N, C-alpha and C positions, 0 to 999 in steps of 0.2 A: 505494500500499500504504499505508494511514495509521488507526493504529490507533485506536480510540475508547475511552479508558481506562476509563470506565466500562462499556460494554457489555463490555468484556474481561475489566472486573472479575467483572463477574453471569456471564459462560461460565464463567470460572473457580470460583464461589462454587457452580455447583451440579456443577462437576466432582469439585471436593474433598469438597462436602458440609458446604461452611459454613454451618451453621444459625444460625437467630435463637438457639437455647439457648446454642452457643459464646459469640457475641455477647453473650448475658448472661453468660455465667462469665465470659469476658474483661473486662468491664467491671467485675463484683462484685470480681475480683484486682488492680484497678489501682493499687493500693496497694502490693498486695501486688509488682506490677513495677516498680514505682516504686523500691521499695527494692532490688532485685537487680539493676535496669538498670547501674549504675555497676560491677559485679561481673562483668554479661555482655559491657559492653565490654570492661574489662580482658581477659576471657578472649579474646573475638573479636581483638583487634587481637594479643594474645598469639600465638596462633594465626598472623595471617599475618605478623607481622616474623619469624616462624621460615624462612620462606621469604628469601633473599634480594632476589629480582627486587621484592617484593610492600615489602621491609622500605625496600630504597629509595624507593621511589614513597610511602613511607606518612613517611617524615623528609626529605622536600624542603625541608621548613624547621620551623623552630622553632615555630612557630604552628600549623601544620598538625595533629601528634597531637590536641591540645588542642581542636581546632576537631573533629575525624573524631569525636572520645570525646562530645562533645554531640552532633554529629548522630545517632553511633549511639545514646544515651540518647532521644533523641526518636521517635528510630525505633521504637524498642523498646517506647516507652510507647505510641505512637499503636496499636500491634498490638492492647493493652487497651482503651483508649477510643474507638478505630474513626473520630478527630477529627469526623466526622457522619454517625454510626450506619453508616461501612463506606462513603460513598456518594461521590460526585462529588471532592468535595476529597480523601477519600484514597487515590481510584482514578488521580486527577492526580498529585497527589505522591508515588504508588509509579511512576507511569509517568516521571516527574522524574528521581526517582531512578536509575532504570535508563538513562538519559540518562545523566547524570552519569559513570555507571560504564564507559560505550562510550566520555564522550568522552576521559577521563583514560586509557583503557587496560586498566583491568580486567577480564582474560580471564573465560569461565564457568570454565577450569579454576582459576580462583580464586574465585569467587562463588559455586560449587557447594560444596565443600569448607566456606567459611566458612560458609556456611547448616548445613549438618551441624551442625557445631561448636557455632551458637548452640542448635540443636536439643536436642544431646547435653548440653551443660552447662543448659542450663532444665532437663532431665527430673532432673540431678541434684541440681539443685537444689529443684526440687519434690519429690521424695523424702525431702531433708535436712530439709525445712519442714514436712512432713505435707499437701502440698497436693495437693487432689484428683487422680487419674488421668485425669479427664474434661478437665482442663485442662493436662493437655500436651497430649491430642489437636488442643483447639481451639487453641493453640500452634501444633500441628504444621501443621494445614491453615491458618493464615493465614499463617507462615513460607513454607508453598508457593507461595499464592498472590505473596507479595509477591518471590519467586525468580523464579516465571513471569514476574514483571513486567520485571524486569530482565534474563531470558535472549530474552524477546520483543525488546525494545529492541535485543539484537544482531539479532536477524533483519531487524528493521524496518529500522534504519540500512544494514544492509548490503544488503538489499536496493533502498533506495530508493537509494543510491552508485551501486548498478551499472546499474540505469533510468537515472538522473540520464545520467551518463555515458557511458552507449551509447546512449539512445533507443531502446534494446528494449520492447515492451509487458509488462504484468504475464504475459499469456500464453505468452510466448515463454520467460521467466526462469524460471517455474516448470518449461516442461517441459526446457529445459535442468536443473536443479537435478535433477528427477527421474530424466532420465538420468544424471548424471552421481554421482548417487546407486549405480544401478544398474551403473555401473563400480567404483565401490571393493569390494574384498572385504574 
């Protein structure tokens, strides 16, 4: 179960209808994105710090929060610039971000609401700054692509670990998962 990040990005791009128009719109508002990125980072981490488990994780070292704010700001800006026109480099970086979330133990129960917070805060800022509604839609689509990368990392890492540990085939594993899902009400 090996994921090709660029192929996965292309699939998601089609699923959420992330268009060339979206990309052009994001790029044309990159300066605005850069301007609001620190505020979005502050809002994101303020949200996460309300949860005791996340607060403990975020403050494991004094430098961690400073580093995380920079990482968030970079991530946020990359959504506007696409790094390489939303190509291989962008897809690989999103995949690595997903793997980091898995590695340090930030579960989906934290990631999904945190991304919703980003989308909500950006929407408020768009309105306050009189930015076009289409920009909100474009940002929403790229945020959902980025979220899907993080979520898929959990699936891939978990599946790979089970297959490696048990020696099961991928087909057997998928059948067991489907059977198990049928038993949960």
